[in-house]
C-alpha positions as CSV (number, residue, x, y, z in Angstrom):
1,M,38.3,-30.0,-13.4
2,K,36.9,-27.2,-15.5
3,K,37.0,-23.8,-13.8
4,I,33.6,-22.0,-13.6
5,N,33.7,-18.5,-14.9
6,L,31.5,-16.6,-12.5
7,T,31.4,-13.6,-14.8
8,D,29.4,-15.7,-17.2
9,E,27.0,-17.0,-14.5
10,R,26.6,-13.9,-12.3
11,T,23.5,-11.8,-12.3
12,I,24.1,-8.2,-13.4
13,T,22.2,-5.8,-11.2
14,G,20.8,-2.4,-12.2
15,L,23.7,-0.7,-10.3
16,E,26.3,-2.7,-12.3
17,R,24.6,-1.8,-15.6
18,L,24.7,1.9,-14.6
19,I,28.4,1.6,-13.7
20,T,29.4,0.1,-17.0
21,D,26.9,1.7,-19.5
22,K,27.9,5.2,-20.6
23,D,24.7,5.7,-22.5
24,L,22.7,4.9,-19.3
25,Q,24.8,7.4,-17.4
26,A,24.3,10.1,-20.1
27,S,20.5,9.6,-19.9
28,I,20.3,10.6,-16.3
29,K,19.8,14.4,-16.1
30,G,20.2,17.2,-13.7
31,N,20.7,17.1,-9.9
32,I,20.5,13.6,-8.4
33,A,19.4,12.1,-5.1
34,L,20.2,8.5,-4.1
35,L,18.2,6.2,-1.8
36,C,20.5,3.4,-0.7
37,H,22.0,1.4,2.2
38,S,24.9,-0.8,3.0
39,A,23.7,-3.7,0.8
40,S,23.7,-1.3,-2.2
41,I,26.9,-2.8,-3.6
42,D,28.4,-4.2,-6.8
43,H,29.8,-7.7,-7.1
44,Q,33.2,-6.4,-5.8
45,F,31.6,-5.0,-2.6
46,N,32.0,-1.4,-3.8
47,M,29.3,0.8,-2.3
48,G,26.8,2.1,-4.8
49,V,27.1,5.6,-3.4
50,Q,30.8,5.7,-4.1
51,K,30.3,4.5,-7.7
52,C,27.6,7.1,-8.2
53,I,29.8,9.9,-6.9
54,E,32.5,8.7,-9.3
55,I,30.0,8.8,-12.2
56,F,28.0,11.9,-11.4
57,G,30.4,14.0,-9.3
58,E,28.8,17.1,-7.7
59,R,25.5,16.4,-9.5
60,L,24.8,13.8,-6.7
61,K,23.4,16.3,-4.2
62,K,21.6,14.2,-1.6
63,I,21.7,10.8,0.0
64,F,18.6,9.1,1.6
65,G,18.5,6.1,3.9
66,P,15.5,3.7,4.6
67,Q,14.6,2.0,7.9
68,H,17.8,0.8,9.7
69,G,19.7,3.8,8.3
70,F,21.9,4.6,5.4
71,V,24.7,2.5,7.0
72,T,22.3,-0.2,8.2
73,D,23.3,0.1,11.9
74,V,20.0,0.7,13.7
75,Q,17.7,-2.0,15.1
76,D,14.1,-2.6,14.4
77,N,10.6,-1.2,15.0
78,M,10.4,2.6,15.6
79,K,14.2,3.0,16.1
80,E,14.7,6.2,14.1
81,T,17.8,7.6,12.5
82,E,18.8,11.2,12.3
83,H,19.5,13.5,9.4
84,Y,23.2,14.5,9.1
85,V,26.0,15.5,6.8
86,H,28.1,12.5,6.0
87,P,31.7,13.1,7.2
88,Y,33.3,11.3,4.3
89,F,30.9,11.9,1.4
90,K,30.3,15.5,2.4
91,R,26.6,15.3,1.4
92,P,23.4,15.6,3.5
93,V,22.0,12.2,4.5
94,Y,18.2,12.3,5.0
95,S,16.5,9.6,7.0
96,L,13.2,8.2,5.6
97,Y,12.7,6.5,9.0
98,S,12.7,9.5,11.3
99,E,10.0,12.0,12.1
100,T,8.8,11.2,8.6
101,R,8.7,8.1,6.4
102,I,8.0,10.2,3.3
103,P,10.4,12.8,1.8
104,T,9.3,16.4,2.4
105,D,9.2,19.1,-0.2
106,E,12.3,20.6,1.3
107,M,14.2,17.3,1.0
108,L,13.2,17.0,-2.7
109,A,14.0,20.7,-3.5
110,G,16.4,21.1,-6.4
111,I,16.3,17.4,-7.4
112,D,15.6,16.3,-11.0
113,T,16.4,12.6,-10.7
114,F,15.9,10.3,-7.7
115,I,17.8,7.0,-8.0
116,V,16.6,4.0,-5.8
117,D,19.0,1.2,-5.1
118,L,17.8,-1.0,-2.2
119,Q,18.2,-4.7,-1.6
120,D,14.8,-6.0,-0.6
121,V,14.0,-9.5,0.8
122,G,10.8,-10.3,-0.9
123,T,8.4,-10.0,2.0
124,R,5.5,-7.5,2.3
125,V,6.4,-6.4,5.8
126,Y,10.0,-5.6,4.9
127,T,9.6,-1.8,4.8
128,Y,11.8,-0.9,1.9
129,I,9.0,-1.5,-0.6
130,S,6.8,0.8,1.6
131,T,9.5,3.5,1.5
132,L,9.6,3.1,-2.3
133,G,5.8,3.4,-2.5
134,L,5.7,6.5,-0.4
135,L,8.4,8.1,-2.5
136,L,6.4,7.4,-5.7
137,E,3.3,8.9,-4.2
138,K,5.2,12.0,-3.0
139,C,6.7,12.6,-6.4
140,Q,3.4,12.7,-8.2
141,K,2.9,16.0,-10.1
142,K,6.6,16.8,-9.5
143,D,9.1,17.0,-12.3
144,I,11.3,14.3,-10.9
145,E,12.2,11.0,-12.6
146,I,12.4,8.0,-10.4
147,I,15.1,5.5,-11.5
148,I,15.1,2.1,-9.8
149,L,18.3,0.1,-10.1
150,D,16.8,-3.4,-9.9
151,R,18.1,-6.2,-7.7
152,P,17.2,-9.8,-7.1
153,N,14.4,-11.0,-4.9
154,P,16.6,-13.2,-2.7
155,V,13.8,-15.7,-2.0
156,G,13.0,-16.0,-5.7
157,G,10.4,-14.7,-8.0
158,E,8.2,-17.7,-8.5
159,L,6.7,-18.9,-5.2
160,V,4.0,-16.6,-3.8
161,E,2.5,-17.2,-0.4
162,G,0.6,-15.7,2.5
163,T,-2.6,-13.7,3.0
164,L,-3.2,-10.6,1.0
165,L,-3.3,-7.3,2.8
166,K,-6.8,-6.1,3.5
167,P,-7.4,-2.3,3.1
168,E,-8.2,-1.8,6.8
169,F,-4.8,-3.1,7.8
170,K,-2.8,-0.8,5.5
171,S,0.3,0.5,7.3
172,F,4.0,1.0,6.9
173,V,4.5,-2.8,7.0
174,G,1.7,-3.2,4.4
175,L,1.3,-0.5,1.8
176,Y,0.1,-2.5,-1.2
177,P,-2.6,-5.2,-1.4
178,I,-0.1,-8.0,-2.0
179,P,0.7,-11.3,-0.2
180,Q,3.4,-11.7,2.4
181,R,5.8,-13.4,0.0
182,H,5.0,-11.4,-3.1
183,G,7.5,-12.8,-5.7
184,L,8.4,-9.3,-7.1
185,T,11.6,-7.3,-7.5
186,M,11.8,-3.7,-6.3
187,G,11.3,-2.6,-9.9
188,E,8.2,-4.8,-10.3
189,V,6.7,-3.5,-7.0
190,A,7.0,0.0,-8.5
191,L,5.3,-1.1,-11.7
192,F,2.5,-2.8,-9.6
193,G,1.8,0.6,-7.9
194,L,1.8,2.5,-11.2
195,K,-0.5,0.1,-13.1
196,H,-2.9,-1.2,-10.4
197,L,-3.0,1.6,-7.9
198,K,-2.8,4.4,-10.5
199,V,0.3,6.1,-9.0
200,D,1.1,8.8,-11.6
201,V,4.8,9.4,-11.7
202,H,7.7,9.0,-14.1
203,V,9.5,5.7,-13.3
204,R,12.3,4.0,-15.2
205,V,13.5,0.6,-14.1
206,I,17.1,-0.4,-15.0
207,E,16.5,-4.1,-15.3
208,M,18.9,-6.8,-14.3
209,K,20.5,-9.1,-16.7
210,K,20.9,-12.9,-16.2
211,W,18.2,-13.1,-13.5
212,K,15.5,-15.7,-13.7
213,R,12.4,-16.0,-11.6
214,N,13.4,-19.3,-10.1
215,Y,16.7,-18.0,-8.8
216,S,17.4,-17.9,-5.1
217,F,20.1,-15.5,-4.1
218,L,22.7,-18.3,-4.3
219,D,22.0,-18.7,-8.0
220,T,22.9,-15.1,-8.7
221,H,26.6,-15.6,-7.6
222,L,26.4,-12.2,-6.0
223,P,27.8,-11.4,-2.5
224,W,25.4,-11.1,0.4
225,V,25.7,-8.1,2.6
226,L,23.0,-7.9,5.3
227,P,20.2,-5.5,4.2
228,S,19.2,-5.0,7.8
229,P,20.9,-5.7,11.1
230,N,19.1,-9.0,11.8
231,L,19.2,-10.6,8.4
232,S,22.8,-11.7,8.6
233,T,22.6,-14.7,6.2
234,M,20.8,-15.7,3.0
235,D,19.2,-18.5,5.1
236,S,17.5,-15.9,7.3
237,A,15.8,-14.3,4.3
238,F,14.0,-17.5,3.6
239,S,12.9,-18.1,7.2
240,F,12.0,-14.4,7.7
241,V,8.9,-14.8,5.5
242,G,7.4,-16.9,8.3
243,S,9.4,-16.0,11.4
244,V,8.7,-12.3,11.2
245,L,5.2,-12.9,12.5
246,F,6.7,-13.6,15.9
247,E,7.3,-9.9,16.2
248,G,3.6,-9.8,16.9
249,T,4.0,-12.1,19.9
250,N,6.1,-12.5,23.1
251,V,7.9,-15.5,21.6
252,S,11.5,-14.6,20.7
253,E,12.3,-14.6,17.0
254,G,16.0,-14.9,17.9
255,R,16.9,-11.3,18.0
256,G,19.9,-10.8,20.2
257,T,21.6,-13.9,18.8
258,T,23.8,-14.4,15.7
259,R,20.9,-16.3,13.9
260,A,18.0,-13.9,14.3
261,L,14.8,-14.8,12.5
262,E,15.9,-18.3,12.0
263,M,15.2,-19.4,15.6
264,V,12.1,-19.0,17.6
265,G,11.7,-19.9,21.3
266,F,10.5,-19.0,24.8
267,P,11.9,-19.4,28.3
268,Q,11.0,-22.6,30.2
269,I,10.4,-24.6,27.0
270,E,12.3,-27.9,26.7
271,S,13.4,-27.8,23.1
272,F,13.6,-31.5,22.3
273,S,10.1,-32.5,23.5
274,F,8.7,-29.3,22.0
275,C,10.2,-30.0,18.6
276,E,8.8,-33.5,18.8
277,R,5.3,-32.1,19.6
278,V,5.5,-29.6,16.7
279,L,6.7,-32.2,14.1
280,K,3.9,-34.6,15.2
281,A,1.3,-31.8,14.8
282,F,2.8,-31.0,11.4
283,Q,2.6,-34.6,10.2
284,E,-1.0,-34.9,11.3
285,E,-1.7,-32.0,8.9
286,D,0.4,-33.7,6.2
287,L,3.1,-31.1,6.4
288,V,6.2,-33.2,6.3
289,S,9.5,-31.3,6.8
290,L,11.9,-33.0,4.4
291,R,9.3,-33.5,1.7
292,D,8.3,-29.9,2.0
293,G,11.8,-28.4,1.8
294,F,12.6,-27.6,5.5
295,Q,13.8,-29.1,8.7
296,L,13.1,-28.1,12.3
297,R,15.9,-28.6,14.8
298,P,15.6,-28.4,18.6
299,V,17.6,-25.4,19.8
300,I,18.5,-23.5,23.0
301,F,19.6,-19.9,22.7
302,L,20.3,-16.9,25.0
303,P,19.2,-13.5,23.6
304,T,21.6,-10.7,24.6
305,F,19.0,-8.0,23.9
306,Q,15.3,-7.5,23.1
307,K,12.8,-10.2,24.1
308,H,13.9,-12.4,27.0
309,A,17.3,-10.8,27.1
310,G,19.5,-12.9,29.5
311,A,17.0,-15.7,29.7
312,T,17.6,-19.1,28.1
313,C,15.0,-19.9,25.5
314,G,14.0,-23.3,24.1
315,G,12.5,-23.7,20.7
316,V,13.4,-24.6,17.2
317,Q,15.6,-23.4,14.4
318,I,14.1,-23.3,10.9
319,H,16.3,-24.7,8.2
320,C,15.5,-24.3,4.5
321,T,16.6,-27.5,2.7
322,D,15.0,-26.8,-0.7
323,H,13.9,-23.2,-1.5
324,T,11.7,-24.4,-4.4
325,L,9.5,-26.3,-1.9
326,F,9.7,-24.4,1.3
327,H,6.6,-22.5,2.2
328,S,8.0,-20.5,5.1
329,W,4.8,-18.5,5.7
330,T,2.9,-21.7,6.3
331,V,5.5,-23.1,8.6
332,G,5.6,-19.9,10.6
333,Q,1.9,-19.8,11.1
334,M,1.8,-23.5,12.1
335,L,4.6,-22.8,14.6
336,C,2.7,-19.8,16.0
337,R,-0.4,-22.0,16.5
338,E,1.7,-24.6,18.4
339,F,3.4,-22.0,20.6
340,Y,0.0,-20.4,21.4
341,H,-1.6,-23.6,22.6
342,F,1.5,-25.0,24.3
343,L,2.2,-21.9,26.3
344,G,-1.4,-21.1,27.2
345,D,-1.7,-18.0,29.4
346,Q,2.1,-17.4,29.1
347,F,1.6,-16.6,25.4
348,K,0.8,-13.0,24.6
349,W,0.0,-11.0,21.5
350,N,2.2,-7.9,21.2
351,N,0.0,-4.9,22.0
352,A,2.7,-2.2,21.9
353,P,2.8,0.4,19.1
354,Y,4.1,-1.2,15.9
355,E,5.5,0.7,13.0
356,Y,3.6,3.9,14.0
357,E,0.3,2.1,14.3
358,F,-1.2,2.5,17.8
359,H,-4.7,1.0,17.7
360,K,-4.2,-2.4,15.9
361,L,-2.3,-5.5,17.1
362,A,1.1,-6.0,15.5
363,I,0.2,-9.5,14.4
364,D,-2.8,-8.3,12.4
365,L,-0.6,-5.6,10.7
366,I,2.0,-8.2,9.9
367,N,-0.6,-10.7,8.5
368,G,-2.5,-7.9,6.8
369,T,-5.7,-9.3,8.4
370,D,-7.1,-10.4,11.8
371,Q,-8.4,-13.7,10.3
372,V,-5.0,-15.5,10.8
373,R,-4.9,-14.5,14.5
374,H,-8.4,-16.0,15.0
375,W,-7.2,-19.1,13.2
376,V,-4.3,-19.5,15.6
377,E,-6.6,-19.0,18.6
378,K,-9.1,-21.6,17.6
379,K,-6.4,-24.0,16.6
380,G,-7.6,-24.1,13.0
381,T,-6.5,-26.7,10.5
382,L,-3.9,-26.4,7.7
383,K,-6.7,-26.7,5.2
384,E,-8.5,-23.7,6.8
385,L,-5.2,-21.7,6.8
386,K,-4.8,-22.4,3.1
387,A,-8.4,-21.2,2.4
388,L,-7.5,-17.9,4.1
389,E,-4.3,-17.7,2.0
390,N,-6.2,-18.3,-1.3
391,E,-8.7,-15.4,-0.7
392,G,-8.0,-12.9,-3.5
393,M,-4.9,-14.7,-4.6
394,S,-6.0,-15.4,-8.2
395,L,-6.7,-11.7,-8.7
396,Y,-3.2,-10.8,-7.4
397,L,-1.5,-13.4,-9.6
398,N,-3.3,-11.9,-12.6
399,Q,-2.3,-8.4,-11.6
400,R,1.3,-9.5,-11.0
401,D,1.5,-11.2,-14.4
402,D,0.7,-7.9,-16.1
403,I,3.8,-6.2,-14.7
404,L,6.5,-8.9,-14.6
405,L,9.9,-7.8,-16.1
406,Y,11.5,-11.2,-16.0
407,R,10.1,-14.5,-17.2
């Protein structure tokens, strides 16, 4: 059997291009800040911060971390991390999920180049693209170059789905008017802001090599390191597009288990009969699991923390069987509709503060509109859901086509 040379197949990230290209290294001037986290690694699992210290030495002055922290150890919504001096790297670590989500003038003082190396998951509500967007806005009219070390969109760059963010629902989980599954890399998100939102800042994207828009993360032959504490597998990145909406409800999205954001459930639900009910409802709408790239499996789980901690929950696990066909957002919304009408008065929308918004429901911030919530409540059809999804989509696709780096 012929041995496959993964070096030939592997996607080369922006970080790895920086590590190996002396000309790129020489083009980066002055004092440097680095925004990164635990998933900012090369293909040998070396942390990007270590490689940048090797390259730039004392010129690397400051480290910044996004939500979940520089070391990706802190849980979800409004769980802040502190600023500190790293005991090993001997550099200040500033949190961009603290009393501020945007760097202050003091944090940026003395910095000439700001390098961004974050592994995104391709979903609008995943806050790393908001952190990037706020950084770009802050650096307008400052003599700071933003360099983005591009990385794969793990759920691919072709399939786009979900409702577009409406301006009145702009928040930290929705900064740009893009759909839930946006089909962009971090570098392309930055270019979208520059071109279509007129953000005026000097940005340079160090593009990947050997990445194609139809690639899932598996196709890259790169190692997966969780980019946040509850996305432990590549599978969870696909289900997250749809399962994240359950953060806006009292239905568990599996946090407190080892397969968070792949399972959804609620106490007192008998999982097998509920799964049958859901699949029947899906088939009535011509949403057929195996044909459409997913399978639902009855599951029972016991969260150890967060929603329903210590209470056995029944529900379903969402399995992606074909990433080219799986519309996770649609499946998530249909599941939410079924939970809402099955649970009746037991179902609640989450009305607690969500990502520093205090006057809007979390579900509406997640969906970028209140129309989907109303669709759930009136038990709308799949056709009606698709009509909501298509509002403004052609404009977005045209805007997106203007800034794509990879074809």
